[in-house]
C-alpha angles and dihedrals in degrees: 000000000000125000090253092054091045089053093053091046092051090047092051092046090051092051091048091053092045094046097056120117085252102032117230097217095175093055092044090052092047092054093045092047089052090063095064129200107017119129095216092049092047088050089053090051089053092050092051093049089049091049091059091044099254096130095162090063090041090056091050091052093048090051090052091049091051091050087060093045119018091186093062096126096176091051090057086047094055091040086060091049092055093046089048092053089049089054096248093131096163093056091041090055088053090051092051089046089057090048089053089049093054093049079080094214096310128127093224145009114207112210098179093096087057094053102268115107094217138101119209112218124200091222091057092048092049092044090053092049091048092049091052091050091050093050093046093054116098095208137014087249093062116111089233091058092051092044090049091056089050089053090054092049092051090045089055090057091059099048113142107170135049088244089064089073085091087076091065090045090055091051092050093049098042091252090279111161097002124131135203131275113254144175104278119257111262097034117117137160109265133182116263116274088242092058092048091047091050090049094048091049087065089057094231090139099042115225116016114260132194108256132186108305121230090253095038094223089323093291107173143137097240098268102088107165092219089071091070104024111153121234117267110270094025115143112264116248112223123221118234089202096050090045102043111014103060109122110231094201097053125077138145121276118264091007119105110208125220095016118146111261117220113234093242090060096050113101097142107036111184092235089068092065111064113210110236094329117113117255117271115263111271117257088217112099122232115253112282095019123107092341091162111067130188094250145331116244117206130196112212129186108225140108116293104171096039104228123087134177126234113271117270122210106265094221090062095054130089115236117280115241115203109210101162143006114227108205115205111198128196109188111188120341099270100049127092126258114276123206132205133174122216136175114254089237092061113138124230096254093051091046093055092042093051092049091049091048092048092052095036092237131129138205139069125302130207106216122207134179116228107216117172090341092307124113119231117185121239102215103160147011092280091060091049090051090051089060090049092048090051089053091051095048091050091049088053092053094053099033134107121262091218125082126330115351112237100157115140127238122175134212106192123215116205131175114224093206132051128309095052117222120184116189127180125201111213122189109218 
């Protein structure tokens, strides 16, 4: 079983343990911890620790998740929740300030398309920050107390759900006795249904079992973002708070804001979560529709150019910067090699379209990663990035420790049906 398959299996097992009538938190944590460095998984670990009241461990997990993805707005959000519940209101206000920053001027970020049934609202983030500032003030005359009230007032102006009426109640009652908004208990990141279905079709888990549903028996706090999701293509409403009220002198401890994030550390790139807009239509066909595709494209990790250099200790190497993907294309056995350059941030649709255009072919392609002779489907942009990250990591292992790394590592793409297409990813 490949590492990718093992990751999905561990994820599913964790959800099964967590989704029981009496959740087995220890088993869920063990399965998630076995996956390793994955920002969504680390976020799940934090949520589970917080659920059982161990907020110190939750904070540690959220910090690890943010180190892998500094744009992880909801991780800053939950980091603030745990610090608030521990009584560290000053640090919590900094966490919520960072969450407001990484809303990037938007009123919402919908995480459901990424596997978390939760929508982050600017008004909730600002309300939480304001509450922390109020609670951290020693007297009503303190500037923090006055600024906290202002945060609540501005939060009230960006209410979107009926449940947000509590913001006005807090203002009217001086915020006494109120607590912060949070991700509801029972909600975790989960792999897409398509990935789980693809995995189960390979019978790695035996008989299919019911696992934790995306809505976890519809557990929510009354402000489910799906209730008010805007229609696809609707113009994005900008948040005054997220655009103008971020405090430049306040950021979370041990987290440096606005630092470039290396590609290998990006598991939760902000472009994956679409603010307010509905998720893109899935490229996976419904059962019974278009079951016969033009071809199946497979990524395979093996040598393409032949030569390789002895491994070099990773700690002695400078970071690898991916500036381009050089795609080497073999189309049918008797035709010459074709080359194509793409940006490393290419999305899946553009990638397939460019290959089709280059070869003057049309139709849909099912893309799979070959990992240790096993096929793992690439169903979305995250899967494509995983192939790129693997390329980068391999380049790092065989690269020079001096100067700019330009060593090549190839991820081959091979159709398993005619016509034969052989593509090679090259990190340059």
